[in-house]
C-alpha positions as CSV (number, residue, x, y, z in Angstrom):
1,X,182.1,70.6,340.8
2,X,182.7,69.9,337.5
3,X,183.3,73.2,336.2
4,X,182.7,72.1,332.9
5,X,178.5,71.2,333.9
6,X,178.5,74.0,336.0
7,X,175.7,76.9,334.4
8,X,175.9,80.0,335.2
9,X,172.4,79.7,337.2
10,X,173.9,76.9,339.4
11,X,176.7,79.0,340.1
12,X,174.4,81.8,340.7
13,X,171.9,80.2,343.3
14,X,175.0,78.6,345.2
15,X,177.5,82.1,344.7
16,X,174.6,84.3,345.1
17,X,171.3,82.7,346.5
18,X,168.9,86.5,346.0
19,X,169.4,85.7,342.4
20,X,168.5,89.1,341.2
21,X,170.4,91.8,343.2
22,X,168.1,94.4,342.4
23,X,165.7,92.9,344.4
24,X,168.2,94.1,347.4
25,X,166.3,97.5,348.3
26,X,168.8,98.3,351.4
27,X,171.0,98.6,348.4
28,X,170.5,101.5,346.1
29,X,171.1,101.1,341.8
30,X,174.0,102.2,341.3
31,X,175.5,99.8,344.4
32,X,173.4,96.8,342.9
33,X,174.3,97.3,339.0
34,X,177.6,97.0,340.0
35,X,176.4,93.3,341.9
36,X,174.6,92.5,338.7
37,X,178.0,93.4,336.2
38,X,180.8,91.7,339.2
39,X,178.3,88.1,339.4
40,X,179.2,87.6,336.0
41,X,182.3,88.3,336.1
42,X,183.0,86.7,338.9
43,X,181.7,83.3,336.9
44,X,184.6,84.4,334.2
45,X,186.7,84.0,337.1
46,X,185.3,81.0,338.0
47,X,186.0,79.1,334.4
48,X,189.2,79.7,334.6
49,X,190.1,78.5,338.1
50,X,191.0,81.7,339.9
51,X,190.3,82.1,343.6
52,X,188.4,85.2,345.3
53,X,191.8,85.8,346.8
54,X,193.9,85.7,343.8
55,X,192.3,88.2,343.0
56,X,192.1,90.3,346.0
57,X,195.7,89.9,346.3
58,X,196.2,91.4,342.7
59,X,194.3,94.4,343.9
60,X,196.5,95.3,346.6
61,X,199.8,95.0,343.2
62,X,196.5,97.3,341.5
63,X,196.7,100.0,344.7
64,X,200.6,100.9,344.5
65,X,201.3,101.6,341.1
66,X,197.5,103.6,341.4
67,X,198.0,105.5,344.1
68,X,201.4,106.7,342.8
69,X,199.9,108.3,339.8
70,X,196.9,109.6,341.7
71,X,199.9,111.9,343.4
72,X,200.6,112.5,340.1
73,X,197.9,114.1,338.7
74,X,197.6,115.8,342.3
75,X,200.7,117.3,341.3
76,X,200.8,118.2,338.0
77,X,197.4,119.1,338.2
78,X,197.1,116.6,335.4
79,X,193.6,115.4,334.4
80,X,193.7,112.6,332.2
81,X,196.2,110.7,334.8
82,X,194.3,111.3,337.7
83,X,191.1,109.6,335.2
84,X,193.5,106.4,334.0
85,X,194.6,106.4,338.4
86,X,191.6,107.0,339.8
87,X,189.7,104.2,337.4
88,X,192.5,101.4,338.7
89,X,191.2,102.1,342.3
90,X,187.6,102.0,341.4
91,X,188.8,98.3,340.2
92,X,190.0,97.0,343.3
93,X,186.9,98.6,344.7
94,X,185.2,96.8,342.5
95,X,186.9,93.7,343.3
96,X,185.5,93.9,346.9
97,X,182.2,92.6,344.9
98,X,183.5,90.5,342.8
99,X,185.6,88.2,345.7
100,X,182.6,86.6,348.2
101,X,180.3,85.5,345.4
102,X,183.1,83.8,344.6
103,X,184.7,82.2,347.4
104,X,180.7,80.8,347.6
105,X,181.1,79.3,344.6
106,X,184.8,77.5,345.0
107,X,183.0,76.8,349.0
108,X,187.1,77.5,350.4
109,X,187.3,78.6,353.9
110,X,190.9,80.7,354.4
111,X,192.2,81.1,357.7
112,X,194.0,84.6,356.1
113,X,191.2,84.8,353.1
114,X,189.1,87.5,355.3
115,X,192.1,89.3,356.3
116,X,193.3,89.6,352.6
117,X,189.2,90.5,351.3
118,X,189.7,93.5,354.1
119,X,193.1,94.9,352.9
120,X,192.5,96.4,350.0
121,X,189.5,98.0,351.4
122,X,191.1,99.4,354.7
123,X,194.6,101.1,353.1
124,X,191.8,102.6,350.5
125,X,190.0,104.5,352.9
126,X,193.5,104.6,354.8
127,X,194.6,106.9,351.7
128,X,191.4,108.4,351.2
129,X,191.6,110.3,353.9
130,X,195.8,111.3,353.4
131,X,195.3,112.5,350.2
132,X,192.1,114.6,351.1
133,X,194.4,116.0,353.7
134,X,197.3,116.8,351.2
135,X,195.7,118.6,348.2
136,X,194.6,120.9,351.2
137,X,199.2,122.7,350.7
138,X,198.8,122.8,354.6
139,X,200.6,120.7,356.7
140,X,199.0,121.4,359.3
141,X,196.2,120.1,358.2
142,X,198.0,117.7,356.5
143,X,199.4,116.0,359.7
144,X,195.4,116.7,361.3
145,X,194.4,113.6,357.8
146,X,196.2,111.3,359.3
147,X,196.0,111.3,362.5
148,X,192.1,111.6,361.3
149,X,192.7,108.6,358.9
150,X,194.8,106.5,362.2
151,X,192.4,106.9,364.4
152,X,189.1,105.4,362.3
153,X,191.9,102.2,361.3
154,X,193.1,101.8,365.0
155,X,190.4,103.4,367.5
156,X,187.9,104.1,366.3
157,X,187.4,99.8,364.8
158,X,188.1,98.7,367.6
159,X,185.6,100.1,369.1
160,X,182.1,100.1,367.6
161,X,180.3,97.4,369.4
162,X,181.0,100.1,373.1
163,X,179.2,102.8,371.7
164,X,176.0,103.2,371.4
165,X,174.6,106.3,370.0
166,X,172.6,106.2,366.2
167,X,173.8,109.5,365.6
168,X,178.1,109.7,365.7
169,X,177.2,105.7,364.7
170,X,175.5,107.4,360.7
171,X,178.1,109.9,360.4
172,X,181.2,107.1,361.5
173,X,180.6,103.7,360.6
174,X,177.9,102.9,358.9
175,X,177.4,102.1,354.7
176,X,177.2,105.8,354.1
177,X,179.5,107.2,356.4
178,X,181.9,109.2,355.7
179,X,184.1,106.2,356.1
180,X,182.4,105.2,354.3
181,X,183.9,103.8,350.4
182,X,180.8,104.6,348.8
183,X,180.9,108.1,350.2
184,X,184.9,108.6,351.4
185,X,186.5,107.1,348.1
186,X,184.1,107.0,345.7
187,X,183.2,110.7,345.4
188,X,183.8,113.1,347.7
189,X,188.1,112.3,346.7
190,X,187.8,112.3,343.4
191,X,185.3,115.6,343.7
192,X,188.2,117.4,345.9
193,X,190.4,116.1,343.5
194,X,188.6,117.1,340.2
195,X,188.0,121.1,342.2
196,X,191.9,120.6,343.0
197,X,193.5,120.1,339.4
198,X,190.5,122.4,337.3
199,X,192.0,124.5,340.6
200,X,189.2,125.7,341.6
201,X,188.3,128.8,344.7
202,X,188.1,128.4,348.1
203,X,188.7,124.6,348.0
204,X,191.2,124.7,350.9
205,X,188.9,126.3,352.7
206,X,186.1,123.7,351.7
207,X,189.0,121.0,352.5
208,X,189.9,122.5,356.1
209,X,186.2,122.7,357.2
210,X,185.8,118.7,356.4
211,X,188.6,117.6,358.4
212,X,188.2,119.6,361.1
213,X,184.7,118.3,361.5
214,X,185.9,114.6,361.2
215,X,188.3,115.3,363.5
216,X,185.5,116.3,366.0
217,X,183.6,113.7,365.2
218,X,186.3,111.0,366.1
219,X,187.1,113.0,369.5
220,X,183.0,112.6,369.9
221,X,183.7,108.7,369.1
222,X,186.3,107.9,371.7
223,X,184.2,110.3,374.2
224,X,181.4,108.0,373.8
225,X,183.2,104.9,373.8
226,X,185.4,106.0,377.0
227,X,182.0,105.8,379.0
228,X,182.1,102.6,379.1
229,X,183.5,101.5,382.2
230,X,185.1,98.4,380.4
231,X,187.4,101.2,378.3
232,X,189.2,103.4,381.2
């Protein structure tokens, strides 16, 4: 493809055949709005020949200082550092809206591309659970949070096809589940962190309830998955 002759409309027809993201009724208005902006950012990146894998690797590099400064903001209860650090994490989340469009536009398939694409979101999910455990100021709850994160990223992710219960799937593996980027990383973590920074009373109790509920749901998932004879 000659990028000098590749107009935005041509780019759109190949990279995002739906053309208008707001027509996708299965997604929220906010989700479609981010996609709308992401398509235009993807077009700019395409014009300067920046690939999907490149921005995915860039996102991985951003995560390291982002979580370091998030830790600093929580430790020092610094609202400004928190806002900056979480905006950078949100930037990495936004990359997930861009890279797929770019990959289609370049029409290049890398055997490791999907692994790189999934890496940042999985790290964010894992760290989100750990961060919530950290602000509990309770080592026992913190360790349970780490256990939850490990179970979610390993056992639950690998046994998704074995669990048929719609309720538990809705809670743990759906688009807006307790483990999802949308609810967990973009909503619950910033809310919990903000409440911690401004010293809201009884926050520890809320964190405790959230983590224990997660543990119970994870254990229910394990039980349901082990009902499959193939996994026994």
